[in-house]
N, C-alpha and C positions, 0 to 999 in steps of 0.2 A: 086941089091942091097941088099946084105945082111942084116939082122937086129943088132943093136948094141944096148945090153942092157943097159942100166944103163943112156944111155946118148941122152937126148934129142934132136931131128937132128931139127934143125932152120930154116924156111924159112920166106926168107925177101921179097921177093916179092911176087903178084899175078904169075908172067910167070914161075916163078922157081916153085909154088905146080902143076899146070899145068901140063908141066914136068913130075913134082913125080904123078902127076894121069895117064899121059899118055896120057895129053888131048892136043889138039891144042892149037895155042897161044890164050890170050884171048885176045878180037876185042879191052879190053879197061885195061889198064896194072894198073889200081892202081882198079878198080871194076871188079867182074866175080861173075854171077848167074850159080853154078853148080847144073844138072840134078842129083840126086843119083844114077840111075839106066843107067847114062850114064860114070861111074866110077868101076875097074876093078881091087878091089887091092887082090894081090898072099903075100897071110898072110909073106911069106918066104923072097920077094922082097921087105919088105916096112917096113919103121919104125917105133919100138914098144910105139914112145912115139914122137910129133912133141911140137911145141913152132912156133907159128906163129906171125910175125912181125904186125897184122892186125883185123881186127874184122870177128868174124863169125856167121852167126845168122841162123839157120837152120829148117827145119821144117821136118818130120819126118811124116809118117803115119804108115801105121801097118805093124810091122815088125818082124817074124819070129821067134825072138830068141834076146837075150838081148844087149843090143847098151852100149858098154865102152865111159865114158866124163868124164874126167877128169882120177883123180884113181879109180874108180870106176865104178858101174853098171845102167843103167836104163833103167827100162822094158818097153818097146816103143809098146805095143804091142797092145794101142788105137792109137795110135802117140800119137805127141808133139812137141813142139818150146826146142833147146837149145840157148843158146847164151852167145860168149864165148867171150872176148876183149882180146887183145892182152898180148902175154907175158904167157895164159896161159893156162898148160898142155894139154895136148889133147893125147888120147891115142886111139892106134891102135883098131880094132874092132878084134874078132876075128876069125869071118869070113870070107867070098868074098859073101856075099848073097843078091841078088838083093832087094831094099826095096824102095817105092818110096818119094819122098821130093824133096824138096830143099834145097843148101847152097847157101846163099848167104857171098860172100868173099866182104871189105868193107876195102881199106888200109886205114888210116888216115889223110893223104895225101890227100884226095877225099874232106873230110868233110874241110879245111883249108878257108878261106874267107867266110863259112858260122854257122849261126848263130851254128848248131848240135855238129861245132867241140868239145864246150864246153857244149853244152847240152847233148852232147850225156849222160855221166854222170851222169845224173839225174835219169836215169833209169836203178835202182840195179839191175836188172837181171842179169847184163852181170857178176856180183860176188855172182851169186845165186850157191851150190853146187848139186850135184850129182843127188840128192834125192828131188827138188825143181825144178824141170822144167816142163814146162807149158803145161796143158791138155787141149788143144781144145777141141767143142764141133762138132757136124756136120756142125750146120751153122756158126761157126767161122771158120771151116775150110774152109771153101769154101772161105769167104774172104780176110782169107789169102795168098791163092793159091792164087785169082783174081792176088793181090797187085803183089805177086813173077811173074808172070805171065806179066805184063806189066811194069816191069822192066826188064825180062825178050826181052819182044820185044824192049826193048827202046837199051839194048844191042846189039840185035842180026840184027835188020833191019836199025835203023838210028841213027849214031853218028852223031850229029852236034851242033851245037853253044848253043841251048837250049835243051842239053842231059845230063847234069851235071845238069843241075836246075829240071828238070823234074824227075831222078833217086834220087836227094838227096832229092822233096817232097815225092818220095813213098819209099823211107825208113823212114822216119821221121812216116810217116802214117803206119806202118808196127809196128814200135818202138810204137806207140800211143795205136790200138790196142792192140796189147800185153800188153801195161800196164792194159787197162779198163781189157783184159782178166784177168790178173794176182787178179788185186783185187776183181774180181767176181770170183776168182779160192777161196781169201782170204772166203770169202761171204757162200760160197757152201761148204765147207772144216771146218766150225764153230766148228761141236760136235770134229774135231780130234782137231782144235788151239783150242779148251775151257780148251782140257785134255794137252796140250804143256804150258798151262796158268798156271792151277795146279800144274806143276810140276818147274813150272821155280820158283812158289811163296817157295816150299817146297828145293827145290834148296839156293832161299836165304833167310829162316827161319833156315836152314843148315849150312849157311854160316856165321850165328852172332853169332847162338845159337853152336857153338862149337870154338869159337876165332877164326877163321881162317882172321879172320878183322883184329885182334891185329899182326897177324904177317904180312901176305900179304896184307894190306890196306883195301881200300874199290873194288872193283867187278868191275871186264871191262865186256862189253858187249860182248868181246874175251871167257870171260869166261864163261858167260853165255851160250854162242855158239853152243861152243865145250862139254858144259856139255849134250845140249836138243840135238847135232849131225846135228846143223845146220850152215848156216851161219851166219855169224852180220845181214850182211844188211835183208835179208832173217828174221831172226828174230823180225827185228822192225820193215821191214817192215808186218807181221805179226799182230805184238801186234797193231801198228795201226790202221788197217784195224778192226781186233776187237774191239778196246778199246780207242784209239783215240788217246796214246799215245806208242813212240817208247820204247826200252827197257831201253835204259837210263831214260828215266821218271820212269821206274816201280824200277829202283836199287836207286835212290834218292827218291821216294816214302817208300820202304822199310828202308831208312837210316835211317826217320823224323820218322817212326811208329817208329821204335825199342829206338829211342835219346827220343820220346814224354815215352813212359812205362817209359824209366832209369832215365829218369828228374821226372814222377809224382808217383814214385813207391819205385825207391831206394834213400840211401843215399851216391854214389857216387857222385866223386865232375865230372866240369864239364869236367877236363883235363882227369879224367882215361874214360869216357863216350867215347869223343874223340875221344881218342888212340883205346877203344876198337870197336868203329865202324871204326876204319881202319884210321882215320885223324892222319897226322902226325903232326900236331898242333894243339891246342885246337885252337885259331885265326882263322884256315883254318875252326874247324866246327861250330863255331860261325859265322863268315860270312856265312857258307852255310844254319847254319839254322837262321838266320832272314832273310836269301834270297826265301826260299821256306814256315817257318810259318810267316816271319810277327812280330815276337818278336826275346827275344836273348834268348839263351837258361834258363839262369837266371831269367827274366822275364817269363818263362812259367812256370820254376817252382816254383814260386812265388803265381804266381796265385792259387797255390792246399793249400798255405798256412792258 
């Protein structure tokens, strides 16, 4: 198969993925665990990009080179994990070097009738960006590897009436461990995260001080994330771990801060303040301010009279 530039190759089934990778048919049509060392990718015969119709949970051990994930690179020299949701773009690696680790592929249909079918959406790391992958300590790697091996054992040795229950429970365990380790990662990277928080405050200050809100409206979480080169979910999760509040709360806090300054130090009308902060209607500003400050803008202004 020759590479087709700019056209993602869609894979709808795990059986089709196995065929593409030159592997035997999967023992289960809706879930598969593939060891990285079993895959031999010939670059010139592999699609440059893929769109999978199922979840991909990857653990990578020490890798001697950079690996492409999505549209960027991630340095896996120390190993780590990445999580890919259905229809998220994947880019083929630039080389075919072997590296340790596992790839777990789970079709959404495998989760049907289980709470995880809905619950999996609470794990925001499926929408994290390239540079936000999970780094693991040696002890964490051992734990993660043990869960993968239990899943592999179920798939290789005993497909029976209980297999799906066992595999689903192990997938959920894997996700819960990953969630714990991400929270740990937010804590161990506090110095870096405080820098992000400082930059976020400056972006918001510049946004309102430059009257951008007057023309563009209130800043969105997506806007902040793009300015900080982070994914929206990662930004909110990181801020929640650092401050107890997500990105939307930080935007609201800044709006209230700017509103209070304008109300207490200027003679601008309530409507003028509302428009300058990005509200399309003064009534919306009044409702927003009262919900946050527990008094109306006029009542707040009058308290300084």
